[in-house]
MILUM-180821 format. One record per atom (N, C-alpha, C): residue number from 1; atom name; x, y, z. Coordinates in steps of 0.05 Angstrom, whole numbers. Example, Ala and Ser with C-alpha at 12.3 -4.5 7.8 and 13.67 -1.06 7.14 Angstrom:
BEGIN
 resi name     px     py     pz
    1    N    264   -114    156
    1   CA    246    -90    156
    1    C    264    -66    156
    2    N    257    -45    142
    2   CA    273    -21    143
    2    C    258      1    157
This chain:
BEGIN
 resi name     px     py     pz
    1    N  -2653   3451  -1550
    1   CA  -2669   3440  -1529
    1    C  -2651   3428  -1509
    2    N  -2657   3433  -1483
    2   CA  -2642   3422  -1461
    2    C  -2647   3392  -1458
    3    N  -2629   3376  -1447
    3   CA  -2633   3348  -1444
    3    C  -2656   3341  -1425
    4    N  -2658   3355  -1403
    4   CA  -2680   3350  -1384
    4    C  -2706   3358  -1395
    5    N  -2707   3379  -1411
    5   CA  -2731   3386  -1424
    5    C  -2742   3363  -1444
    6    N  -2722   3350  -1459
    6   CA  -2730   3329  -1476
    6    C  -2739   3305  -1458
    7    N  -2725   3299  -1436
    7   CA  -2731   3276  -1422
    7    C  -2760   3278  -1409
    8    N  -2765   3304  -1399
    8   CA  -2792   3308  -1387
    8    C  -2813   3312  -1408
    9    N  -2808   3320  -1431
    9   CA  -2828   3327  -1451
    9    C  -2835   3305  -1471
   10    N  -2818   3285  -1474
   10   CA  -2823   3263  -1492
   10    C  -2846   3247  -1482
   11    N  -2863   3240  -1503
   11   CA  -2888   3223  -1499
   11    C  -2887   3201  -1520
   12    N  -2902   3180  -1513
   12   CA  -2906   3159  -1533
   12    C  -2929   3167  -1552
   13    N  -2922   3170  -1577
   13   CA  -2940   3181  -1597
   13    C  -2951   3156  -1615
   14    N  -2978   3154  -1616
   14   CA  -2989   3133  -1630
   14    C  -3008   3142  -1652
   15    N  -3007   3167  -1658
   15   CA  -3023   3178  -1682
   15    C  -3004   3196  -1697
   16    N  -3003   3192  -1723
   16   CA  -2984   3205  -1739
   16    C  -2998   3220  -1762
   17    N  -2987   3242  -1772
   17   CA  -2995   3254  -1796
   17    C  -2984   3239  -1819
   18    N  -2991   3247  -1843
   18   CA  -2980   3234  -1868
   18    C  -2954   3249  -1876
   19    N  -2945   3268  -1863
   19   CA  -2919   3282  -1869
   19    C  -2896   3264  -1868
   20    N  -2880   3264  -1889
   20   CA  -2858   3245  -1889
   20    C  -2836   3253  -1869
   21    N  -2818   3233  -1865
   21   CA  -2795   3236  -1848
   21    C  -2772   3232  -1868
   22    N  -2754   3252  -1870
   22   CA  -2732   3252  -1889
   22    C  -2712   3232  -1882
   23    N  -2695   3223  -1903
   23   CA  -2673   3206  -1899
   23    C  -2652   3219  -1879
   24    N  -2649   3245  -1882
   24   CA  -2630   3260  -1865
   24    C  -2639   3258  -1835
   25    N  -2666   3260  -1831
   25   CA  -2676   3259  -1803
   25    C  -2671   3229  -1793
   26    N  -2675   3210  -1809
   26   CA  -2669   3182  -1802
   26    C  -2640   3178  -1794
   27    N  -2622   3190  -1811
   27   CA  -2594   3188  -1804
   27    C  -2587   3201  -1779
   28    N  -2600   3224  -1775
   28   CA  -2594   3237  -1749
   28    C  -2603   3221  -1725
   29    N  -2624   3208  -1728
   29   CA  -2636   3189  -1705
   29    C  -2616   3167  -1700
   30    N  -2608   3155  -1723
   30   CA  -2588   3131  -1719
   30    C  -2561   3142  -1708
   31    N  -2553   3166  -1717
   31   CA  -2527   3176  -1706
   31    C  -2530   3180  -1675
   32    N  -2555   3190  -1667
   32   CA  -2558   3193  -1638
   32    C  -2555   3165  -1624
   33    N  -2566   3145  -1636
   33   CA  -2564   3119  -1625
   33    C  -2536   3109  -1624
   34    N  -2521   3115  -1643
   34   CA  -2493   3106  -1645
   34    C  -2476   3119  -1623
   35    N  -2485   3139  -1611
   35   CA  -2471   3154  -1590
   35    C  -2480   3146  -1561
   36    N  -2497   3124  -1562
   36   CA  -2503   3112  -1536
   36    C  -2480   3097  -1523
   37    N  -2480   3095  -1495
   37   CA  -2460   3079  -1483
   37    C  -2466   3050  -1487
   38    N  -2444   3033  -1487
   38   CA  -2447   3004  -1488
   38    C  -2426   2990  -1472
   39    N  -2432   2967  -1461
   39   CA  -2413   2952  -1445
   39    C  -2389   2946  -1461
   40    N  -2366   2953  -1452
   40   CA  -2340   2949  -1465
   40    C  -2338   2961  -1491
   41    N  -2355   2981  -1497
   41   CA  -2357   2996  -1523
   41    C  -2361   2975  -1546
   42    N  -2375   2953  -1541
   42   CA  -2377   2933  -1562
   42    C  -2398   2942  -1583
   43    N  -2417   2959  -1575
   43   CA  -2435   2971  -1592
   43    C  -2452   2949  -1607
   44    N  -2466   2933  -1593
   44   CA  -2479   2910  -1606
   44    C  -2505   2915  -1618
   45    N  -2507   2934  -1635
   45   CA  -2534   2943  -1644
   45    C  -2534   2943  -1676
   46    N  -2555   2937  -1686
   46   CA  -2561   2939  -1714
   46    C  -2589   2952  -1718
   47    N  -2593   2968  -1739
   47   CA  -2618   2984  -1743
   47    C  -2630   2976  -1770
   48    N  -2656   2968  -1769
   48   CA  -2670   2963  -1795
   48    C  -2688   2985  -1799
   49    N  -2686   2999  -1820
   49   CA  -2705   3022  -1827
   49    C  -2727   3012  -1847
   50    N  -2750   3016  -1840
   50   CA  -2773   3006  -1856
   50    C  -2791   3029  -1865
   51    N  -2796   3028  -1891
   51   CA  -2813   3049  -1903
   51    C  -2836   3035  -1919
   52    N  -2832   3011  -1928
   52   CA  -2851   2999  -1946
   52    C  -2876   2991  -1930
   53    N  -2899   2998  -1940
   53   CA  -2926   2993  -1928
   53    C  -2929   2964  -1922
   54    N  -2923   2945  -1939
   54   CA  -2927   2917  -1937
   54    C  -2911   2906  -1913
   55    N  -2887   2915  -1910
   55   CA  -2868   2905  -1889
   55    C  -2881   2917  -1861
   56    N  -2890   2941  -1862
   56   CA  -2901   2954  -1837
   56    C  -2926   2937  -1831
   57    N  -2943   2930  -1851
   57   CA  -2968   2915  -1844
   57    C  -2961   2889  -1832
   58    N  -2940   2875  -1841
   58   CA  -2932   2851  -1829
   58    C  -2921   2854  -1800
   59    N  -2908   2877  -1795
   59   CA  -2900   2882  -1766
   59    C  -2923   2887  -1749
   60    N  -2945   2899  -1760
   60   CA  -2968   2904  -1743
   60    C  -2977   2877  -1733
   61    N  -2980   2858  -1749
   61   CA  -2989   2831  -1740
   61    C  -2969   2820  -1720
   62    N  -2943   2821  -1725
   62   CA  -2923   2810  -1707
   62    C  -2923   2826  -1680
   63    N  -2933   2850  -1680
   63   CA  -2933   2866  -1656
   63    C  -2962   2867  -1645
   64    N  -2975   2846  -1645
   64   CA  -3001   2844  -1632
   64    C  -3022   2862  -1641
   65    N  -3020   2869  -1667
   65   CA  -3040   2886  -1679
   65    C  -3040   2915  -1670
   66    N  -3016   2924  -1665
   66   CA  -3013   2955  -1658
   66    C  -3013   2969  -1684
   67    N  -3036   2978  -1693
   67   CA  -3040   2989  -1721
   67    C  -3026   3013  -1726
   68    N  -3019   3029  -1703
   68   CA  -3006   3054  -1708
   68    C  -2977   3052  -1721
   69    N  -2968   3028  -1718
   69   CA  -2941   3022  -1732
   69    C  -2943   3027  -1762
   70    N  -2965   3019  -1774
   70   CA  -2968   3024  -1803
   70    C  -2972   3052  -1810
   71    N  -2983   3067  -1792
   71   CA  -2988   3095  -1800
   71    C  -2964   3112  -1799
   72    N  -2944   3105  -1785
   72   CA  -2918   3119  -1784
   72    C  -2904   3118  -1810
   73    N  -2892   3140  -1822
   73   CA  -2877   3139  -1847
   73    C  -2853   3122  -1844
   74    N  -2839   3120  -1822
   74   CA  -2816   3104  -1817
   74    C  -2818   3088  -1794
   75    N  -2808   3064  -1794
   75   CA  -2806   3046  -1770
   75    C  -2777   3039  -1769
   76    N  -2765   3039  -1745
   76   CA  -2737   3031  -1740
   76    C  -2739   3007  -1721
   77    N  -2726   2985  -1729
   77   CA  -2727   2963  -1711
   77    C  -2697   2960  -1701
   78    N  -2694   2958  -1674
   78   CA  -2667   2958  -1663
   78    C  -2662   2928  -1655
   79    N  -2640   2917  -1665
   79   CA  -2632   2889  -1659
   79    C  -2606   2889  -1643
   80    N  -2605   2869  -1625
   80   CA  -2580   2866  -1609
   80    C  -2565   2843  -1621
   81    N  -2540   2847  -1623
   81   CA  -2521   2827  -1633
   81    C  -2511   2812  -1608
   82    N  -2524   2790  -1604
   82   CA  -2518   2774  -1581
   82    C  -2491   2760  -1581
   83    N  -2483   2754  -1606
   83   CA  -2457   2740  -1609
   83    C  -2433   2761  -1600
   84    N  -2436   2786  -1609
   84   CA  -2415   2804  -1602
   84    C  -2414   2810  -1572
   85    N  -2438   2812  -1559
   85   CA  -2437   2817  -1530
   85    C  -2427   2792  -1517
   86    N  -2435   2768  -1527
   86   CA  -2427   2743  -1515
   86    C  -2397   2738  -1517
   87    N  -2386   2746  -1539
   87   CA  -2357   2743  -1543
   87    C  -2340   2760  -1522
   88    N  -2353   2782  -1514
   88   CA  -2339   2799  -1496
   88    C  -2345   2792  -1467
   89    N  -2369   2782  -1460
   89   CA  -2378   2779  -1434
   89    C  -2392   2753  -1428
   90    N  -2390   2733  -1446
   90   CA  -2402   2708  -1440
   90    C  -2433   2710  -1438
   91    N  -2444   2693  -1422
   91   CA  -2473   2690  -1418
   91    C  -2486   2717  -1409
   92    N  -2472   2731  -1393
   92   CA  -2484   2757  -1383
   92    C  -2487   2776  -1407
   93    N  -2466   2776  -1424
   93   CA  -2467   2793  -1447
   93    C  -2491   2787  -1465
   94    N  -2496   2761  -1468
   94   CA  -2519   2751  -1484
   94    C  -2545   2758  -1473
   95    N  -2549   2754  -1447
   95   CA  -2574   2756  -1434
   95    C  -2581   2783  -1422
   96    N  -2560   2801  -1418
   96   CA  -2565   2825  -1405
   96    C  -2552   2850  -1420
   97    N  -2525   2849  -1423
   97   CA  -2512   2873  -1434
   97    C  -2521   2882  -1460
   98    N  -2525   2862  -1479
   98   CA  -2535   2872  -1505
   98    C  -2563   2884  -1504
   99    N  -2578   2875  -1486
   99   CA  -2605   2887  -1481
   99    C  -2603   2914  -1470
  100    N  -2586   2917  -1450
  100   CA  -2583   2944  -1438
  100    C  -2570   2963  -1458
  101    N  -2552   2953  -1475
  101   CA  -2539   2971  -1494
  101    C  -2559   2980  -1516
  102    N  -2576   2961  -1526
  102   CA  -2597   2970  -1546
  102    C  -2618   2988  -1533
  103    N  -2622   2984  -1507
  103   CA  -2642   3001  -1493
  103    C  -2630   3031  -1492
  104    N  -2606   3033  -1486
  104   CA  -2594   3061  -1487
  104    C  -2595   3073  -1516
  105    N  -2590   3057  -1537
  105   CA  -2592   3067  -1563
  105    C  -2620   3075  -1569
  106    N  -2640   3059  -1560
  106   CA  -2668   3065  -1566
  106    C  -2676   3091  -1552
  107    N  -2668   3094  -1527
  107   CA  -2675   3118  -1512
  107    C  -2661   3143  -1526
  108    N  -2639   3141  -1538
  108   CA  -2626   3163  -1552
  108    C  -2643   3170  -1576
  109    N  -2653   3151  -1590
  109   CA  -2670   3156  -1613
  109    C  -2696   3170  -1605
  110    N  -2708   3162  -1583
  110   CA  -2734   3174  -1574
  110    C  -2729   3204  -1566
  111    N  -2706   3209  -1552
  111   CA  -2701   3238  -1543
  111    C  -2692   3254  -1568
  112    N  -2676   3244  -1585
  112   CA  -2668   3259  -1608
  112    C  -2694   3265  -1627
  113    N  -2709   3246  -1629
  113   CA  -2734   3251  -1645
  113    C  -2751   3274  -1633
  114    N  -2755   3273  -1608
  114   CA  -2771   3293  -1594
  114    C  -2758   3319  -1597
  115    N  -2732   3321  -1595
  115   CA  -2718   3347  -1600
  115    C  -2721   3357  -1628
  116    N  -2726   3340  -1647
  116   CA  -2729   3347  -1675
  116    C  -2757   3352  -1683
  117    N  -2777   3350  -1665
  117   CA  -2804   3354  -1670
  117    C  -2818   3330  -1681
  118    N  -2805   3305  -1677
  118   CA  -2817   3279  -1686
  118    C  -2830   3264  -1664
  119    N  -2849   3249  -1670
  119   CA  -2861   3232  -1650
  119    C  -2851   3202  -1653
  120    N  -2851   3188  -1632
  120   CA  -2843   3160  -1631
  120    C  -2856   3145  -1610
  121    N  -2855   3118  -1611
  121   CA  -2865   3102  -1589
  121    C  -2847   3077  -1587
  122    N  -2837   3072  -1563
  122   CA  -2820   3049  -1559
  122    C  -2839   3024  -1555
  123    N  -2838   3006  -1576
  123   CA  -2854   2982  -1575
  123    C  -2836   2956  -1567
  124    N  -2843   2944  -1546
  124   CA  -2829   2919  -1538
  124    C  -2848   2896  -1540
  125    N  -2875   2900  -1543
  125   CA  -2894   2880  -1543
  125    C  -2897   2870  -1572
  126    N  -2883   2848  -1577
  126   CA  -2885   2835  -1603
  126    C  -2876   2807  -1602
  127    N  -2884   2790  -1622
  127   CA  -2876   2764  -1624
  127    C  -2847   2762  -1637
  128    N  -2828   2757  -1621
  128   CA  -2799   2760  -1631
  128    C  -2793   2743  -1655
  129    N  -2802   2719  -1656
  129   CA  -2796   2701  -1679
  129    C  -2811   2711  -1704
  130    N  -2835   2723  -1701
  130   CA  -2849   2733  -1724
  130    C  -2836   2758  -1736
  131    N  -2826   2777  -1718
  131   CA  -2810   2799  -1726
  131    C  -2784   2790  -1740
  132    N  -2771   2770  -1729
  132   CA  -2748   2758  -1742
  132    C  -2753   2749  -1769
  133    N  -2775   2735  -1773
  133   CA  -2781   2724  -1800
  133    C  -2790   2746  -1821
  134    N  -2805   2765  -1810
  134   CA  -2812   2787  -1828
  134    C  -2789   2803  -1839
  135    N  -2768   2806  -1823
  135   CA  -2746   2823  -1830
  135    C  -2721   2806  -1836
  136    N  -2722   2782  -1836
  136   CA  -2700   2765  -1845
  136    C  -2675   2768  -1824
  137    N  -2681   2769  -1800
  137   CA  -2661   2772  -1778
  137    C  -2646   2747  -1775
  138    N  -2621   2745  -1779
  138   CA  -2606   2720  -1775
  138    C  -2602   2713  -1745
  139    N  -2595   2687  -1741
  139   CA  -2587   2679  -1715
  139    C  -2565   2695  -1704
  140    N  -2564   2698  -1677
  140   CA  -2543   2714  -1666
  140    C  -2551   2743  -1663
  141    N  -2574   2750  -1674
  141   CA  -2585   2777  -1673
  141    C  -2614   2775  -1661
  142    N  -2620   2795  -1644
  142   CA  -2648   2793  -1631
  142    C  -2661   2819  -1634
  143    N  -2686   2820  -1645
  143   CA  -2702   2846  -1645
  143    C  -2709   2853  -1618
  144    N  -2704   2877  -1610
  144   CA  -2708   2886  -1582
  144    C  -2729   2908  -1581
  145    N  -2731   2925  -1600
  145   CA  -2749   2948  -1600
  145    C  -2758   2955  -1629
  146    N  -2784   2962  -1630
  146   CA  -2796   2974  -1655
  146    C  -2803   3002  -1649
  147    N  -2793   3021  -1665
  147   CA  -2799   3048  -1660
  147    C  -2811   3061  -1686
  148    N  -2839   3065  -1685
  148   CA  -2851   3081  -1706
  148    C  -2841   3109  -1703
  149    N  -2837   3123  -1727
  149   CA  -2826   3151  -1726
  149    C  -2843   3168  -1745
  150    N  -2852   3190  -1736
  150   CA  -2866   3207  -1752
  150    C  -2873   3235  -1740
  151    N  -2889   3248  -1755
  151   CA  -2898   3274  -1741
  151    C  -2924   3269  -1728
  152    N  -2923   3273  -1701
  152   CA  -2946   3266  -1686
  152    C  -2969   3285  -1690
  153    N  -2994   3273  -1686
  153   CA  -3018   3287  -1687
  153    C  -3029   3292  -1659
  154    N  -3028   3317  -1651
  154   CA  -3037   3324  -1623
  154    C  -3015   3319  -1603
  155    N  -3020   3324  -1578
  155   CA  -3002   3323  -1558
  155    C  -3010   3304  -1535
  156    N  -2998   3280  -1535
  156   CA  -3008   3260  -1515
  156    C  -3005   3273  -1486
  157    N  -3021   3264  -1468
  157   CA  -3018   3275  -1440
  157    C  -2994   3261  -1427
  158    N  -2984   3276  -1407
  158   CA  -2964   3265  -1389
  158    C  -2977   3246  -1369
  159    N  -2965   3222  -1367
  159   CA  -2973   3204  -1347
  159    C  -2961   3209  -1320
  160    N  -2973   3205  -1298
  160   CA  -2961   3210  -1273
  160    C  -2937   3192  -1267
  161    N  -2917   3202  -1253
  161   CA  -2895   3187  -1244
  161    C  -2893   3184  -1215
  162    N  -2881   3162  -1206
  162   CA  -2879   3158  -1179
  162    C  -2861   3177  -1167
  163    N  -2866   3185  -1143
  163   CA  -2850   3207  -1128
  163    C  -2823   3195  -1120
  164    N  -2803   3211  -1117
  164   CA  -2777   3203  -1109
  164    C  -2777   3188  -1082
  165    N  -2792   3196  -1064
  165   CA  -2792   3184  -1037
  165    C  -2802   3154  -1038
  166    N  -2814   3147  -1061
  166   CA  -2822   3119  -1062
  166    C  -2804   3102  -1077
  167    N  -2785   3113  -1090
  167   CA  -2768   3095  -1108
  167    C  -2737   3099  -1099
  168    N  -2730   3118  -1084
  168   CA  -2701   3122  -1077
  168    C  -2697   3108  -1049
  169    N  -2674   3093  -1050
  169   CA  -2667   3079  -1023
  169    C  -2637   3085  -1020
  170    N  -2630   3092   -996
  170   CA  -2602   3100   -989
  170    C  -2590   3077   -973
  171    N  -2566   3069   -983
  171   CA  -2551   3050   -969
  171    C  -2559   3020   -971
  172    N  -2585   3017   -972
  172   CA  -2597   2989   -975
  172    C  -2625   2992   -984
  173    N  -2636   2971   -993
  173   CA  -2664   2970  -1001
  173    C  -2681   2970   -977
């Protein structure tokens, strides 16, 4: 699959079949994330892979009752290592670079999953402290994204995108 095909074809999947996702598929997704760019090559990311129903149920509550999280066979939570980014870049590393870096890793997972025939959804709407408690995330690490992964049921429609002439500015805003 061509990269642009994956970028244009990927959708947020919120309905999953009960078909399992293999450990090899999960490893492939994490490997894609590991190949994302990061500021200063610090790679300030950690990945928590969840398969247990009880843990997924608790994440549903922390994620404002987005019940499709529980339906996915696998959930990946991406955490930013704020200490690592901060040691390299100070406050900007803590507040921005580690977030940017985990965002690139997240996008790589979404695109790799689509190319493998898997469905995903990038979830950022959650109570951070509750996710931290559910997963035992220590200080210095911050949950940034929750990604349910599975075989999607149906094909979600493409949402319209803003045209180039509305978003591109040359030389100045």
